[in-house]
C-alpha positions as CSV (number, residue, x, y, z in Angstrom):
1,M,-10.0,-22.2,-18.2
2,R,-11.9,-19.0,-19.3
3,L,-12.2,-15.7,-17.6
4,S,-15.4,-14.0,-16.6
5,A,-16.5,-10.8,-18.2
6,E,-15.5,-8.9,-15.1
7,L,-12.0,-10.4,-15.2
8,K,-11.7,-9.7,-18.9
9,A,-12.5,-6.0,-18.1
10,F,-10.0,-6.1,-15.3
11,Q,-7.3,-7.3,-17.8
12,D,-8.0,-4.2,-19.9
13,R,-7.6,-2.0,-16.9
14,I,-4.2,-3.3,-16.0
15,G,-3.1,-3.6,-19.7
16,H,-2.3,-7.3,-19.8
17,D,-4.1,-10.2,-21.5
18,F,-3.4,-13.5,-19.8
19,R,-2.2,-16.4,-21.9
20,H,-2.8,-18.6,-18.9
21,P,-6.0,-17.3,-17.2
22,E,-5.5,-19.5,-14.2
23,H,-2.8,-17.2,-13.0
24,L,-5.2,-14.2,-12.8
25,I,-8.0,-16.3,-11.2
26,R,-5.6,-17.5,-8.5
27,A,-4.4,-13.9,-7.9
28,V,-7.9,-12.7,-7.1
29,T,-8.8,-15.7,-4.9
30,H,-8.7,-14.9,-1.2
31,A,-7.9,-17.5,1.4
32,S,-11.5,-17.2,2.7
33,I,-12.9,-19.0,-0.3
34,S,-9.9,-21.2,-1.3
35,S,-10.1,-25.0,-1.4
36,S,-8.0,-27.9,-2.7
37,S,-9.3,-27.3,-6.1
38,R,-9.2,-23.5,-5.8
39,P,-5.8,-22.3,-4.5
40,D,-5.6,-18.9,-2.9
41,N,-3.3,-16.0,-3.8
42,Q,-0.9,-16.1,-0.8
43,R,2.0,-17.6,-2.6
44,L,1.6,-15.2,-5.4
45,E,1.5,-12.3,-3.0
46,F,4.9,-13.5,-1.6
47,L,6.4,-13.5,-5.1
48,G,4.7,-10.3,-6.2
49,D,6.2,-8.4,-3.2
50,R,9.7,-9.3,-4.5
51,V,8.9,-8.5,-8.1
52,L,7.5,-5.1,-7.1
53,G,10.6,-4.4,-4.9
54,L,13.0,-5.1,-7.7
55,V,11.0,-2.9,-10.2
56,M,10.9,0.0,-7.8
57,A,14.6,-0.3,-6.8
58,E,15.6,-0.2,-10.5
59,A,13.2,2.7,-11.2
60,L,14.5,4.8,-8.3
61,L,18.1,4.2,-9.3
62,D,17.4,5.2,-12.9
63,A,15.4,8.3,-11.8
64,D,18.2,9.7,-9.6
65,P,21.6,8.2,-10.4
66,Q,23.3,10.4,-7.8
67,A,21.0,9.7,-4.8
68,A,22.5,8.1,-1.7
69,E,21.1,5.0,-0.2
70,G,19.9,7.1,2.7
71,L,17.5,8.9,0.4
72,L,16.6,5.9,-1.8
73,A,15.5,3.7,1.0
74,P,12.6,5.9,2.3
75,R,11.5,6.6,-1.3
76,F,11.5,2.8,-1.9
77,N,9.5,2.2,1.3
78,A,6.9,4.8,0.3
79,L,6.3,3.1,-3.1
80,V,6.1,-0.5,-2.0
81,R,4.2,-0.2,1.3
82,K,0.7,-1.8,1.6
83,E,-1.0,1.6,1.5
84,T,0.4,2.4,-1.9
85,C,-0.4,-1.1,-3.3
86,A,-3.9,-0.7,-2.0
87,E,-4.2,2.8,-3.6
88,V,-3.1,1.3,-7.0
89,A,-5.6,-1.6,-6.5
90,R,-8.4,0.8,-6.0
91,A,-7.4,2.8,-9.1
92,V,-7.8,-0.4,-11.3
93,G,-10.9,-1.7,-9.5
94,L,-9.3,-4.8,-8.1
95,G,-11.7,-5.0,-5.2
96,E,-14.6,-5.4,-7.6
97,V,-13.2,-8.7,-9.0
98,L,-11.8,-10.4,-5.8
99,K,-13.2,-13.8,-5.0
100,L,-14.0,-13.7,-1.3
101,G,-15.8,-16.0,1.2
102,R,-19.1,-14.9,2.6
103,S,-17.8,-13.7,5.9
104,E,-15.1,-11.6,4.3
105,M,-17.6,-10.0,1.9
106,L,-19.9,-9.2,4.8
107,S,-17.1,-7.5,6.7
108,G,-16.2,-5.3,3.8
109,G,-13.3,-7.2,2.4
110,R,-13.4,-5.5,-1.0
111,R,-12.4,-2.3,0.7
112,K,-9.8,-3.5,3.3
113,E,-6.5,-1.9,2.8
114,A,-4.3,-4.9,3.7
115,L,-6.4,-7.3,1.6
116,L,-6.3,-5.0,-1.5
117,G,-2.5,-4.4,-1.1
118,D,-1.9,-8.2,-0.8
119,A,-4.1,-8.9,-3.9
120,M,-2.2,-6.2,-5.9
121,E,1.0,-7.9,-5.2
122,A,-0.5,-11.2,-6.2
123,V,-1.6,-9.7,-9.5
124,I,1.9,-8.5,-10.2
125,A,3.2,-12.0,-9.6
126,A,0.5,-13.4,-11.9
127,V,1.7,-11.2,-14.7
128,Y,5.2,-12.2,-14.0
129,A,4.3,-15.9,-14.1
130,D,2.3,-15.4,-17.2
131,A,4.7,-13.4,-19.3
132,G,8.0,-12.8,-17.5
133,F,9.7,-10.0,-15.7
134,E,9.9,-7.4,-18.4
135,V,6.1,-7.5,-19.0
136,A,5.5,-7.4,-15.3
137,R,7.9,-4.5,-14.9
138,Q,6.2,-2.5,-17.6
139,M,2.8,-3.0,-16.0
140,V,4.1,-1.9,-12.6
141,L,5.7,1.2,-14.0
142,R,2.5,2.1,-15.9
143,L,0.2,1.5,-12.9
144,W,2.5,3.3,-10.4
145,G,3.1,6.1,-12.9
146,K,3.5,9.5,-11.4
147,R,3.9,8.1,-7.9
148,I,7.5,7.1,-8.9
149,V,8.5,10.5,-10.3
150,S,6.8,12.5,-7.6
151,V,7.9,10.5,-4.5
152,A,9.3,13.1,-2.1
153,E,13.0,13.7,-2.1
154,D,13.0,12.5,1.5
155,A,10.1,10.2,1.8
156,R,10.6,9.3,5.5
157,D,7.2,8.9,7.0
158,A,5.8,11.6,9.3
159,K,6.1,9.5,12.5
160,T,9.9,9.0,11.9
161,S,10.4,12.7,11.2
162,L,8.5,13.7,14.3
163,Q,10.5,11.2,16.4
164,E,13.8,12.6,15.1
165,W,12.6,16.1,15.8
166,A,11.9,15.2,19.4
167,Q,15.1,13.3,19.9
168,A,17.1,16.2,18.5
169,R,15.7,18.3,21.4
170,G,16.4,15.7,24.1
171,M,12.8,14.5,24.3
172,P,11.5,10.9,24.5
173,P,9.6,9.5,21.5
174,P,6.1,11.0,20.8
175,A,3.2,9.2,22.5
176,Y,0.3,8.1,20.4
177,A,-3.2,7.3,21.8
178,E,-6.4,6.3,20.2
179,T,-9.0,8.9,21.3
180,G,-12.0,7.8,19.2
181,R,-13.5,5.4,16.8
182,K,-16.7,5.6,14.8
183,G,-18.4,3.9,11.9
184,P,-19.3,0.2,11.3
185,D,-16.8,-2.6,12.0
186,H,-16.0,-3.1,8.3
187,Q,-15.4,0.7,7.7
188,P,-14.1,2.2,10.9
189,V,-12.6,5.7,11.3
190,F,-10.0,6.0,14.0
191,T,-9.0,9.3,15.8
192,V,-5.5,9.4,17.2
193,Q,-3.7,12.0,19.2
194,V,0.1,12.4,19.3
195,T,1.7,14.2,22.2
196,L,5.2,15.4,22.9
197,E,6.9,15.7,26.3
198,N,6.6,19.5,26.1
199,G,2.8,19.3,25.8
200,E,2.5,19.9,22.1
201,A,-0.2,17.7,20.5
202,A,-2.3,17.2,17.4
203,S,-5.1,14.8,16.4
204,A,-6.2,13.3,13.1
205,A,-8.7,10.7,11.8
206,A,-8.3,8.0,9.2
207,P,-9.6,4.6,8.2
208,S,-6.8,2.8,10.0
209,K,-4.8,3.4,13.2
210,R,-1.6,3.5,11.3
211,A,-2.9,6.1,8.8
212,A,-4.3,8.2,11.7
213,E,-1.0,8.2,13.5
214,Q,0.8,9.3,10.4
215,A,-1.7,12.1,9.8
216,A,-1.5,13.3,13.4
217,A,2.3,13.3,13.2
218,K,2.2,15.2,10.0
219,A,-0.2,17.8,11.4
220,L,2.0,18.3,14.5
221,L,5.1,18.6,12.3
222,A,3.5,21.2,10.2
223,R,2.6,23.3,13.3
224,L,6.0,22.9,14.8
225,E,7.7,24.0,11.5
226,K,5.3,27.0,11.3
227,D,6.0,28.0,14.9
228,N,9.7,27.7,14.4
229,G,9.8,29.0,10.9
């Protein structure tokens, strides 16, 4: 089995030449185009998620030998979440080489965050299957790069931090509401407003509801910190 020119170029971008090209081909094959003779990447995604988790857990322990679990856990979550995997996938041009069914292509599958994140995990598993854990580990560390060393000391997401702020003051959890949506179905932009019981509120827009909620929470936290600074 031979790789296309596009997949050979992708190999160069991730820094691994596959001895068994079928691993990479499977990693970039989405379920929308799979068949009995062309297996999809879902099983590799499952494995890659675990490989990524172990690599990141070790990297965080090595980076900060004194950190308590309470700090390590949110840092870990920030590094392995789908958004981060999708960010790395975009950086190496993974979307350009994905094998998708026609309907998935027409709906903008090459840019979908969840699809890219899943495929990145599948690529990690493909490298693991092709060359073992150490090679996969080195690739992950190289591709995640500065994200590992710059992950915030307390990487709890903004929604969690805002909820804790509210609870500490005897308020119920913040309320999130979608207030707008624009753009085509394959590339929407959501606007979300977060509101506290005391009337404080903030809005933000992003390509996904989850990201918009996080951005709105971050904006409100920044304002609250400034007002109470």
